[in-house]
C-alpha positions as CSV (number, residue, x, y, z in Angstrom):
1,M,131.0,86.5,119.6
2,A,127.8,85.7,120.1
3,S,129.1,82.0,120.5
4,A,128.1,80.2,123.6
5,D,132.1,79.4,124.4
6,F,133.1,83.0,122.7
7,W,134.9,83.8,126.8
8,D,136.1,80.1,127.6
9,D,139.1,81.0,125.6
10,Q,140.0,84.6,127.3
11,N,143.0,86.0,125.2
12,N,141.4,85.0,122.2
13,A,138.5,86.7,123.1
14,R,140.1,89.7,124.1
15,V,141.5,90.3,120.9
16,V,138.3,89.4,118.5
17,S,136.4,92.1,120.7
18,Q,139.4,94.8,120.7
19,K,139.3,93.8,116.6
20,F,135.1,94.4,116.5
21,N,135.3,97.5,118.4
22,N,138.3,99.0,115.9
23,I,135.3,98.1,113.2
24,K,132.9,99.5,114.6
25,E,134.6,103.2,115.3
26,E,136.0,103.0,111.5
27,I,132.4,102.3,110.2
28,A,131.1,104.9,112.9
29,L,133.4,107.8,111.6
30,W,132.9,106.9,107.8
31,E,128.8,107.5,108.6
32,N,129.5,110.7,110.4
33,L,131.3,112.0,107.3
34,R,128.3,111.0,105.4
35,D,125.8,112.3,107.3
36,R,128.1,115.7,107.8
37,I,128.1,116.0,103.7
38,K,124.7,115.0,102.9
39,D,124.3,118.2,105.3
40,I,126.0,120.8,103.7
41,S,124.7,119.6,100.8
42,E,121.2,120.4,102.2
43,Y,122.4,123.9,103.1
44,L,124.5,124.7,100.1
45,K,120.5,124.8,98.3
46,F,119.2,127.6,100.8
47,I,122.4,129.7,101.3
48,D,122.2,133.4,101.0
49,E,125.3,134.6,98.6
50,H,125.1,137.7,100.7
51,D,125.5,135.9,104.4
52,E,129.3,136.1,104.7
53,T,128.8,134.3,108.1
54,F,127.0,131.4,107.4
55,R,129.4,130.9,104.5
56,K,132.8,131.2,106.4
57,E,130.9,128.8,108.9
58,L,130.3,126.0,106.1
59,Q,133.5,126.6,104.8
60,K,135.0,125.5,108.3
61,E,133.5,122.9,107.9
62,V,134.6,121.2,104.4
63,D,137.6,122.1,105.5
64,N,137.5,120.0,108.8
65,I,135.4,117.3,106.9
66,E,138.7,117.0,104.4
67,S,141.1,117.3,107.1
68,E,139.4,113.6,108.9
69,L,138.8,112.3,105.0
70,E,142.4,112.9,104.8
71,K,143.5,110.8,108.2
72,L,140.9,108.3,107.3
73,E,142.7,107.5,103.7
74,L,145.9,107.1,105.1
75,S,144.5,104.8,107.7
76,S,142.9,102.3,104.8
77,L,146.5,102.2,103.6
78,L,147.2,100.5,107.0
79,D,146.0,96.8,106.4
80,E,149.2,94.7,106.8
81,E,149.6,92.7,109.9
82,Y,150.5,94.4,113.0
83,D,149.9,97.7,111.4
84,E,147.5,98.3,114.2
85,N,150.1,97.6,117.1
86,K,152.2,99.6,119.3
87,A,155.4,100.6,118.1
88,I,159.4,100.2,119.2
89,L,162.1,102.7,118.1
90,Y,165.6,102.5,118.1
91,I,167.5,105.5,117.1
92,Q,171.4,105.0,116.4
93,A,173.9,107.4,115.9
94,G,176.3,106.9,113.0
95,A,179.7,107.5,112.8
96,G,180.7,111.1,113.1
97,G,181.0,111.4,117.3
98,T,179.2,114.9,118.6
99,E,177.4,115.9,114.9
100,S,175.9,112.2,114.3
101,Q,174.9,112.1,118.1
102,D,173.0,115.4,117.9
103,W,171.3,114.5,114.7
104,A,169.9,111.3,116.7
105,E,168.5,113.7,119.3
106,M,167.1,115.8,116.8
107,L,165.4,112.9,115.2
108,L,164.3,111.6,118.8
109,R,162.8,115.0,119.5
110,M,161.2,115.0,115.4
111,Y,159.7,111.7,116.4
112,L,158.2,112.6,120.1
113,R,156.7,116.1,118.5
114,W,154.7,113.7,116.1
115,A,153.5,111.5,118.5
116,E,152.3,114.4,120.2
117,K,150.6,116.3,117.7
118,N,148.7,112.9,116.7
119,S,147.9,112.0,120.6
120,L,149.8,109.1,120.8
121,D,151.6,107.8,124.3
122,T,155.6,107.8,124.6
123,K,157.8,106.2,127.0
124,I,161.8,106.6,126.6
125,V,163.1,103.2,127.9
126,D,166.7,103.6,127.3
127,R,169.2,106.3,126.5
128,S,172.7,106.6,126.0
129,V,173.6,110.3,126.5
130,G,176.8,111.5,124.1
131,D,180.0,112.5,125.2
132,V,179.4,116.1,124.6
133,A,175.7,116.3,122.7
134,G,172.9,114.5,121.5
135,I,172.3,110.8,122.3
136,K,174.3,107.8,121.3
137,S,171.1,105.6,121.0
138,V,167.9,105.4,122.3
139,T,165.2,103.0,122.6
140,F,161.4,104.1,123.0
141,M,157.8,103.2,122.7
142,I,155.0,105.1,120.8
143,S,151.6,103.7,121.7
144,G,148.3,104.3,119.8
145,K,145.8,102.7,117.1
146,Y,148.4,102.0,114.2
147,A,151.4,103.4,115.6
148,Y,153.9,100.9,114.3
149,G,151.6,101.3,110.8
150,Y,152.6,104.8,110.5
151,L,156.1,104.0,111.9
152,K,157.5,101.3,109.7
153,S,157.8,104.6,107.0
154,E,160.5,105.5,109.2
155,K,163.0,102.4,109.0
156,G,166.4,103.1,107.5
157,V,168.5,105.8,107.7
158,H,168.6,109.4,107.8
159,R,171.0,112.0,106.7
160,L,171.2,115.6,107.6
161,V,172.9,118.3,106.0
162,R,173.4,121.6,107.8
163,L,176.5,124.0,109.0
164,S,177.4,122.5,112.2
165,P,177.4,124.3,115.4
166,F,180.1,122.2,116.5
167,D,182.7,123.4,113.7
168,A,184.5,126.8,114.7
169,A,185.0,127.8,111.0
170,N,181.3,127.1,110.8
171,R,181.4,124.2,107.6
172,R,178.8,122.3,106.7
173,H,178.9,118.7,107.5
174,T,177.1,115.6,106.9
175,S,175.5,113.7,109.8
176,F,173.6,109.8,109.7
177,A,171.5,108.2,112.2
178,S,169.6,105.0,111.7
179,V,166.1,104.4,112.3
180,D,164.7,100.8,113.2
181,V,160.7,99.8,114.1
182,I,159.3,97.2,115.1
183,P,156.1,96.3,116.1
184,E,155.1,95.3,120.1
185,I,153.7,91.9,119.9
186,D,150.7,91.4,122.4
187,D,151.1,88.1,124.4
188,H,148.5,86.0,123.1
189,I,150.7,84.9,120.1
190,E,153.2,82.8,121.6
191,V,156.9,82.8,121.6
192,N,159.0,80.8,123.7
193,I,161.6,82.4,126.0
194,K,162.8,79.6,128.2
195,P,164.7,81.0,131.7
196,D,167.7,79.0,130.8
197,D,168.2,81.0,127.7
198,I,168.4,84.5,128.8
199,L,170.7,86.3,131.6
200,V,169.4,89.1,133.5
201,E,172.1,91.7,135.3
202,T,170.9,94.6,137.0
203,F,173.1,98.1,137.2
204,R,172.6,101.6,138.0
205,S,171.0,103.9,136.2
206,S,173.1,106.5,134.2
207,G,170.2,108.9,133.2
208,A,168.3,111.5,134.8
209,G,165.7,110.4,137.3
210,G,166.5,111.8,140.8
211,Q,168.4,110.0,144.0
212,H,166.7,106.7,143.7
213,V,167.2,105.7,140.3
214,N,170.9,106.9,140.6
215,K,171.8,105.2,143.9
216,T,170.0,101.8,143.2
217,D,170.6,99.0,140.8
218,S,167.5,99.5,139.3
219,A,168.3,99.5,135.6
220,V,168.0,95.8,134.0
221,R,170.0,94.4,131.0
222,I,168.5,91.0,129.4
223,R,170.8,89.0,127.0
224,H,169.0,86.1,125.1
225,L,172.1,83.5,124.6
226,P,170.6,81.6,121.5
227,T,170.5,84.9,119.3
228,G,172.8,87.2,121.2
229,I,169.9,89.9,121.3
230,I,170.3,92.3,124.3
231,V,167.8,94.8,125.6
232,Q,168.1,97.0,128.3
233,C,165.7,99.7,129.9
234,Q,166.3,102.0,132.8
235,N,163.4,104.7,132.7
236,E,161.3,103.2,135.6
237,R,162.5,103.8,139.3
238,S,161.6,100.0,140.0
239,Q,163.6,97.3,139.2
240,H,160.4,95.1,138.6
241,S,159.1,97.6,136.0
242,N,162.2,97.8,134.2
243,R,162.6,94.2,133.9
244,M,158.7,93.9,132.6
245,T,159.6,96.4,130.3
246,A,162.8,95.0,128.6
247,L,161.4,91.4,128.6
248,R,158.4,93.2,126.6
249,I,160.6,94.5,123.8
250,L,162.9,90.9,123.6
251,Y,159.5,89.1,123.4
252,S,158.9,91.4,120.3
253,K,162.1,90.9,118.7
254,L,162.0,87.5,119.2
255,F,158.8,87.1,118.0
256,E,160.0,89.7,114.6
257,L,163.4,87.2,114.1
258,E,160.9,84.0,114.0
259,K,158.7,85.5,111.4
260,N,161.7,87.0,109.4
261,K,162.8,83.0,109.1
262,Q,159.7,82.2,107.7
263,R,159.6,84.8,105.1
264,E,162.0,84.6,101.8
265,K,163.3,88.1,102.3
266,L,164.2,89.5,105.7
267,D,163.2,93.3,105.0
268,N,159.2,92.5,105.3
269,L,158.8,93.3,108.8
270,R,162.4,95.1,109.6
271,G,163.7,96.3,106.0
272,E,167.0,95.4,104.5
273,H,169.9,96.1,106.4
274,M,172.4,98.9,106.0
275,E,175.4,100.7,106.6
276,I,174.6,103.9,108.4
277,A,176.3,106.1,106.0
278,W,176.3,107.5,102.5
279,G,174.4,105.8,99.9
280,S,171.9,103.8,102.0
281,Q,169.9,106.7,103.3
282,I,165.6,106.6,103.1
283,R,165.9,110.3,103.7
284,S,167.9,113.3,103.4
285,Y,167.0,116.8,105.6
286,V,168.7,119.5,104.0
287,F,169.0,122.4,105.9
288,H,172.3,124.4,103.6
289,P,172.7,125.7,101.2
290,Y,168.7,125.7,101.0
291,N,166.2,123.8,102.9
292,L,164.7,120.4,101.8
293,V,163.6,117.1,103.2
294,K,163.1,114.6,100.7
295,D,162.3,110.7,100.7
296,H,164.3,109.0,98.6
297,R,161.8,105.7,98.0
298,S,158.2,107.9,97.5
299,L,160.2,110.9,96.0
300,Y,157.9,113.0,98.0
301,Q,159.7,116.8,99.4
302,M,159.1,119.4,101.6
303,S,160.4,122.7,101.6
304,N,160.1,123.7,105.4
305,S,162.5,121.8,107.1
306,L,161.7,123.4,110.5
307,A,158.3,122.0,110.4
308,V,159.1,118.4,109.7
309,M,161.4,118.5,112.8
310,D,159.1,119.8,114.7
311,G,157.1,116.7,114.1
312,E,154.8,117.2,110.9
313,L,155.8,114.0,109.0
314,N,152.4,112.7,108.1
315,S,152.5,113.7,104.6
316,F,155.8,111.8,104.3
317,I,154.1,109.0,106.3
318,Y,151.0,109.1,103.6
319,H,153.1,109.1,100.4
320,Y,155.2,106.3,101.8
321,L,152.3,104.0,102.3
322,K,151.0,104.4,98.9
323,Y,154.5,103.9,97.2
324,N,154.7,100.8,99.8
325,K,151.1,100.1,98.5
326,K,151.9,100.6,94.9
327,L,155.1,98.6,94.9
328,K,153.4,95.5,96.6
329,N,150.4,95.8,93.8
330,D,153.2,95.8,91.3
331,Q,154.7,92.7,92.9
332,S,151.7,90.8,92.6
333,R,150.8,91.5,89.5
334,K,154.5,90.6,88.4
335,V,154.1,86.9,90.0
336,A,150.6,86.5,88.9
337,V,151.8,87.0,84.8
338,I,154.9,84.5,86.1
339,K,152.4,81.7,87.4
């Protein structure tokens, strides 16, 4: 950054500057915790065991430090390419009509609550409403540091077991929905989209949003003819804003597609394609006959299913990242042995 020609390339300078600031922030967090731990160690030398008020204050500080250390440990596992990027999520209801569509909407709420609890911004780009209840599909974006790194653990099929509120006989039902997560790609990485390769269509928004949204052709659908990828956005009032958002999503999807072509396995970014049905789930949410949420990869489970549905996902994310790190380390060791 100190070189004379650093700012000649504005895009690269912006990326490097952001990386520099992120590293500075992370170092400052560790140094702050180190200093606070030293302070507590000093206080303990002089603490009066009968001073209950002071003991409570120290315990509160210890609890805060433990909580912050857990977050830093979690972020230390996020060292893969694009982990710091924003995330684009797509939820699609599986077979099963209203049951699965309701489950898809429950998952949407879960992720929105998780983002809110972790101070991340969300934006719903496109939503297809269910015939009776719930949603058929939804595309939304989550912005904030490490958004993709955290949420890449959510790719796959999610299974729900519960007593159906839509069944007059109150029988137990199993529903499925798939979640796909891709990183939003910054514009400093080149992805060539030729004007002749895209077909832009406008249509009237079908969702909520007021008279202006519903009475003008503000919604935008973009088809990428060479790949068949289709993205659409109908959340904004302006057709121009919807077009720009749709192009950003198309840009990210095409970049991911190109990266996948360069890799031996397609599951490095998107995960393996799985049918939205029994036997392909990454996580099960059981509400009846007992309460349990279990991740089938890390084997981590939690009995408070209501808390999970209210956005308490960090434990699942943490255990998946540890599992994923161990898996990759084991694979690296096997490759080294073979060589």
